[in-house]
C-alpha positions in Angstrom: -11.0 12.9 -13.7 -9.4 11.0 -16.5 -6.2 9.0 -16.0 -2.9 10.8 -16.5 -1.1 9.6 -19.6 2.1 7.8 -18.7 4.3 10.3 -20.6 3.0 13.0 -18.2 3.2 11.0 -15.0 5.8 11.6 -12.3 6.1 9.3 -9.3 5.5 11.5 -6.2 5.7 9.8 -2.8 3.2 11.5 -0.6 1.6 13.5 -3.4 3.2 16.8 -2.2 3.6 17.8 -5.9 1.2 16.8 -8.6 1.6 13.4 -10.2 0.9 15.1 -13.6 4.1 17.1 -14.3 2.0 19.4 -16.6 0.2 20.8 -13.5 3.5 21.4 -11.7 4.8 23.1 -14.8 1.7 25.3 -15.2 1.8 26.3 -11.5 5.4 27.3 -11.9 4.7 29.2 -15.1 1.8 31.0 -13.5 4.0 31.9 -10.6 6.8 33.1 -12.9 4.3 35.2 -14.9 2.9 36.8 -11.8 6.3 37.7 -10.4 7.6 39.0 -13.7 4.5 41.3 -14.1 4.6 42.4 -10.4 8.2 43.1 -9.4 8.7 44.1 -5.8 11.6 44.9 -3.5 13.3 41.9 -1.9 12.5 41.0 1.7 15.5 41.6 3.9 16.1 37.9 4.4 16.1 37.4 0.6 18.4 40.3 0.2 20.7 38.6 2.8 20.5 35.4 0.7 21.5 37.3 -2.4 24.4 39.0 -0.7 25.6 35.6 0.7 25.6 34.1 -2.9 27.4 37.0 -4.4 30.1 37.4 -1.7 31.1 33.7 -1.8 32.9 32.8 -5.1 32.1 29.0 -4.7 28.4 29.6 -4.0 28.2 32.1 -6.8 29.5 29.5 -9.2 27.3 26.7 -7.9 24.1 28.8 -7.9 24.8 30.1 -11.4 25.6 26.7 -12.9 22.8 24.6 -11.3 20.1 26.2 -13.5 22.3 25.8 -16.6 22.7 22.0 -15.8 19.0 21.2 -16.0 18.6 19.0 -19.1 17.5 21.0 -22.2 14.2 19.1 -22.4 10.7 20.4 -22.7 9.3 18.9 -19.5 12.1 20.3 -17.3 13.2 23.6 -18.6 11.0 25.3 -21.0 8.0 27.7 -20.9 5.6 28.2 -23.9 8.1 30.7 -25.4 10.9 28.2 -25.3 12.8 29.8 -22.5 13.9 28.4 -19.1 11.1 28.8 -16.6 13.6 29.8 -13.9 16.3 31.8 -15.6 19.0 32.1 -13.0 19.6 32.6 -9.3 18.4 36.2 -9.5 15.0 35.0 -10.8 15.0 32.2 -8.2 15.3 34.8 -5.4 12.5 36.9 -6.9 10.2 33.8 -6.9 11.2 33.0 -3.3 10.4 36.6 -2.4 6.8 36.0 -3.7 6.3 32.5 -2.3 7.1 33.7 1.2 3.7 35.4 1.3 1.6 32.6 -0.3 0.1 29.5 1.2 0.0 26.0 -0.4 -3.0 25.6 -2.6 -4.5 23.7 -5.5 -3.8 24.5 -9.1 -5.9 23.9 -12.2 -5.0 22.8 -15.7 -7.6 22.0 -18.3 -10.2 21.0 -15.6 -7.6 18.8 -13.8 -6.6 20.0 -10.4 -3.4 19.1 -8.5 -1.9 20.0 -5.2 1.3 22.0 -5.0 1.7 21.3 -1.3 5.4 22.2 -1.3 5.8 25.4 -3.3 9.5 25.9 -2.5 10.1 22.3 -3.5 8.2 23.0 -6.7 10.7 25.8 -7.3 13.8 23.7 -6.6 12.7 20.4 -8.0 14.8 20.4 -11.1 18.0 22.2 -9.9 18.1 19.8 -6.9 18.9 17.0 -9.4 22.0 18.7 -10.9 25.6 18.2 -9.8 25.8 21.8 -8.7 22.5 21.5 -6.9 23.7 18.5 -5.0 26.6 20.6 -3.6 24.4 23.7 -3.0 21.7 22.0 -0.9 24.2 20.1 1.2 26.1 23.3 2.1 25.8 24.2 5.8 25.8 27.9 5.0 23.0 27.5 2.4 20.9 25.4 4.8 21.3 28.0 7.6 20.1 30.7 5.2 17.2 28.5 4.0 16.2 28.0 7.6 15.9 31.8 7.9 13.8 32.0 4.8 11.5 29.2 5.8 11.1 30.7 9.3 9.8 33.9 7.6 7.4 31.9 5.5 6.3 30.0 8.6 5.4 33.3 10.3 3.2 34.1 7.3 1.5 30.6 7.4 0.6 31.3 11.1 -0.9 34.6 10.2 -4.6 35.2 9.5 -3.8 36.3 6.0 -2.7 32.8 5.1 -6.2 31.5 5.8 -7.4 33.0 2.5 -6.8 29.6 0.8 -9.2 27.9 3.2 -12.2 28.8 1.0 -14.6 27.0 -1.4 -13.0 28.2 -4.6 -11.8 25.6 -7.1 -8.2 26.1 -5.8 -9.3 26.4 -2.1 -8.8 23.7 0.4 -12.6 23.5 0.9 -13.4 23.6 -2.8 -15.0 20.5 -4.3 -11.7 18.7 -5.1 -9.8 19.8 -1.9 -12.6 18.8 0.4 -13.2 15.5 -1.4 -9.5 14.5 -1.2 -9.2 15.5 2.4 -12.2 13.4 3.4 -11.1 10.5 1.2 -7.6 10.3 2.7 -9.1 10.3 6.3 -11.9 7.9 5.5 -9.9 5.4 3.5 -7.5 5.1 6.5 -10.2 4.8 9.1 -12.7 2.7 7.1 -15.3 5.4 7.7 -17.6 7.6 5.5 -17.7 10.9 7.3 -17.7 14.5 6.2 -14.8 16.8 7.1 -16.8 18.4 9.9 -17.4 15.0 11.5 -13.8 14.0 11.2 -12.0 17.1 12.5 -12.5 19.7 15.1 -13.7 22.8 13.3 -16.4 25.3 13.0 -18.5 24.7 9.8 -20.3 28.0 10.2 -17.1 30.0 9.8 -15.9 30.9 6.3 -12.5 29.3 7.1 -14.1 26.5 9.2 -12.8 28.1 12.4 -9.1 27.8 11.4 -7.2 31.0 12.2 -4.4 30.4 9.7 -3.2 27.9 7.2 -0.9 26.2 9.7 -3.8 26.0 12.2 -5.7 24.1 9.6 -2.6 22.0 8.7 -2.2 20.8 12.3 -5.9 20.1 12.7 -7.0 17.5 15.2 -9.4 14.6 14.9 -12.6 14.6 16.9 -12.7 12.4 19.9 -13.3 8.8 19.0 -12.4 9.1 15.3 -8.9 7.5 15.9 -9.1 5.2 19.0 -6.0 3.9 20.7 -5.3 0.2 19.8 -5.6 -2.2 22.8 -5.0 0.5 25.4 -4.5 -2.0 28.2 -2.2 -4.4 26.3 1.4 -3.2 26.4 2.4 -5.8 23.8 0.5 -3.9 21.1 2.4 -1.0 19.7 0.4 1.9 18.2 1.1 3.8 15.0 2.7 7.1 15.6 1.8 8.9 12.4 -1.1 8.6 10.0 1.0 7.4 7.0 1.7 4.8 4.3 4.2 2.0 5.1 7.5 2.5 3.3 9.8 -0.2 4.6 10.5 -2.5 7.6 14.2 -3.4 8.1 15.7 -5.9 10.6 19.3 -6.3 11.8 20.2 -2.7 10.8 23.8 -1.6 10.9 25.7 1.1 12.8 27.2 2.7 9.7 26.0 2.2 6.1 26.3 4.0 2.7 22.8 5.5 3.0 23.4 7.7 0.0 23.6 4.8 -2.6 20.5 3.5 -4.4 19.8 0.7 -2.0 19.7 3.2 0.8 20.5 0.9 3.7 19.8 2.4 7.1 22.7 3.9 9.0 21.6 3.9 12.7 24.3 6.1 14.2 23.8 8.8 11.5 20.0 8.6 11.9 20.3 9.1 15.7 22.9 11.9 15.3 25.6 9.8 17.0 23.6 10.0 20.3 25.1 8.1 23.2 22.0 5.9 23.2 22.3 5.0 19.5 24.5 1.9 19.9 21.5 0.1 21.5 19.6 0.2 18.2 22.4 -1.4 16.1 21.1 -4.8 15.0 17.5 -3.8 15.8 14.4 -3.1 13.7 13.3 0.0 11.9 9.8 0.8 10.6 9.4 3.7 8.2 6.3 5.3 6.7 5.6 8.5 4.9 2.9 11.1 5.2 0.9 12.6 2.4 0.0 16.2 1.9 -3.6 15.3 3.0 -2.6 13.5 6.1 -3.1 14.3 9.8 0.2 15.7 10.9 0.5 15.2 14.6 2.6 12.4 16.1 1.5 10.1 19.0 3.3 7.8 21.3 3.5 4.2 20.2 3.8 2.9 23.8 3.2 3.9 27.4 6.4 5.0 29.0 8.8 7.7 30.0 10.3 10.3 27.7 14.1 9.7 28.3 15.4 12.3 25.8 14.0 14.5 23.1 15.5 17.1 20.8 15.5 18.4 17.2 18.6 17.9 14.9 19.1 20.5 12.2 19.9 19.1 8.8 19.5 19.6 5.1 16.3 20.9 3.5 16.5 20.3 -0.2 19.3 17.7 -0.5 18.4 14.5 -2.4 20.6 11.4 -2.9 23.0 11.3 -5.8 21.4 8.3 -7.4 18.3 10.4 -8.3 20.3 13.1 -10.1 20.1 13.8 -13.8 23.7 12.5 -14.1 22.9 9.1 -12.5 23.2 6.0 -14.6 19.4 5.5 -14.4 18.8 8.8 -16.1 16.6 11.6 -14.9 14.6 10.7 -11.9 12.2 13.5 -10.9 11.0 13.5 -7.4 14.3 12.4 -5.9 13.6 14.2 -2.6 10.5 12.0 -2.3 12.3 8.7 -3.3 15.2 9.2 -0.9 13.2 8.4 2.2 16.1 6.5 4.0 18.6 9.1 2.9 16.3 11.8 4.5 16.3 9.8 7.8 20.1 10.5 8.1 20.4 13.9 6.5 17.2 16.0 7.0 16.1 18.1 9.9 14.4 15.6 12.3 13.1 15.1 15.8 14.6 12.4 18.0 12.4 11.1 20.8 13.7 8.3 23.1 11.0 6.5 25.1 11.5 4.0 27.9 8.5 1.7 27.4 6.7 0.5 30.5 6.8 -3.0 28.9 10.2 -4.4 29.7 10.0 -6.6 26.5 10.4 -3.3 24.6 12.5 -1.2 26.9 14.1 1.8 25.2 12.7 2.7 21.8 12.9 5.8 19.5 10.5 7.8 17.3 12.1 10.0 14.6 9.8 12.4 12.8 11.7 13.6 9.7 11.2 17.0 8.1 11.3 17.1 4.3 12.1 20.3 2.3 9.9 23.1 3.7 8.4 20.6 6.1 11.2 21.0 8.5 9.6 22.5 11.6 9.3 19.5 14.0 7.7 20.7 17.2 8.1 18.3 20.1 5.5 18.9 22.7 6.6 16.4 25.4 9.3 17.0 28.0 12.1 14.8 29.2 11.0 12.8 32.3 7.3 13.0 31.3 5.3 9.8 31.4 3.0 9.3 28.4 0.3 6.8 27.7 0.1 5.0 24.4 -1.6 7.3 21.9 -0.7 10.5 23.7 0.5 13.3 21.5 4.3 13.7 21.1 4.4 16.7 18.7 3.6 17.8 15.2 4.9 18.8 11.8 4.3 22.4 10.8 3.9 23.7 7.2 4.0 20.2 5.7 4.8 16.6 6.5 7.3 14.0 5.5 8.3 10.7 6.8 9.0 9.0 10.2 10.8 6.1 11.6 10.2 3.9 14.7 13.2 2.1 16.1 13.4 -1.0 18.3 16.6 -2.4 19.9 18.3 -5.6 19.0 16.6 -8.5 20.8 13.1 -7.0 20.7 11.1 -9.1 18.4 8.1 -7.3 16.9 6.0 -8.5 14.0 2.7 -7.9 12.2 3.7 -4.6 10.6 1.4 -3.4 7.8 2.7 -4.2 4.3 4.3 -1.6 2.0 2.3 -0.7 -1.1 -1.1 -0.3 0.5 -3.2 2.4 -1.0 -4.4 4.1 2.2 -2.7 5.4 5.2 -2.3 3.3 8.4 -4.6 5.2 10.9 -2.8 7.0 13.7 -3.0 5.3 17.1 -4.1 2.0 15.4 -2.1 -1.2 15.9 1.3 -1.0 14.2 2.8 -4.3 15.4 3.0 -6.6 18.4 5.8 -7.8 20.7 6.0 -11.6 20.3 9.1 -12.4 22.4 10.2 -11.2 25.8 13.8 -10.0 26.5 16.2 -12.8 27.1 18.2 -11.1 29.9 21.1 -10.1 27.6 22.2 -6.5 27.3 19.9 -6.1 24.3 16.9 -7.2 26.2 17.4 -4.9 29.2 15.8 -1.5 29.6 17.6 1.8 29.4 17.0 2.4 33.1 18.9 -0.8 34.0 21.7 0.0 31.6 22.2 3.4 33.3 
């Protein structure tokens, strides 16, 4: 495929929406055309959403104005007839009503294909960046309603009907472009040259490769041996939890920071939901990396140790930091939800998994898988008190994937992290970093078990 001209290119961390905004715009226009030509009754949960908006004066004002605040520019607001693609909140609800029974797929534009891996995000992408949108998507009542909507969509994605997109058509996941990109993402990370069937557990003789639903495909597993555990007998070697691209490594992180400003410093107590164990990580190290739409979406333990505590924190779904808004001094900044990775770590729905490492030089550590937009179903599969080995599964993202953080306490010296900016994912269960200094006997160097 030819390169995308700069004027049509949008930075998309993780490739959840097309880099070429024309593909995104065409997908949205195709969706609008289908919905406009095929009206149907609102699903009860969408009707509940509509009633909530119209019975709350503040929400009615915000939902009405956020579409009006999208800049009056061709790339954001106009269809071929010169009208706004999404006209108002009534139209938005009709589009949501349709998307709840569709699975993510590829979209074509003039022989160029792009993945619309987050269809709800594709719908909200521009209104999210408006002043009213910022208020809307931080509202607890709105987020509770969005959770209901996304749960209904999740039920569809776990149904056999959702497997229809797992075909060999040009827009299917096993079409020429879909298969090539899936294999490329896995092979670039692992340094291999294998076909999909050799990489993942599947049934190549079945029309859907043996996957019973889209979510079953999304949470696919590697075949044995494809992703070996790094130095399984060496507890000083920490394994990579998620197959992902390095975003940032931060040292000496603070308890409270203004995580919503452009520099996005980490705010440890906010990330860890003010858990009573959070103070131990103040002054420590954070590694963050993001998953792409084509990634493997299960999480694995970075160390051998005991699961001390695990739970999911409900948060926002479509909130993005203020500095990415259309009103910001830097001007319009599409893809703000993707650019605000640190912001998401403190605001979005996320899992929190505390692990007491067998290696006393590490002691208590934490893994935070962060849900992004519709990728907010974090399923933790380990139990408190369970002992895990390095590389064992901790859980998975459903319906999408986002970003994750690994936290080490103050006094734990780890180095050798992969550099940010690399083209390929860091393979899951491969070496992430190494412990290079033992605990010094101070409170920071002691384990959770000793502190309690």
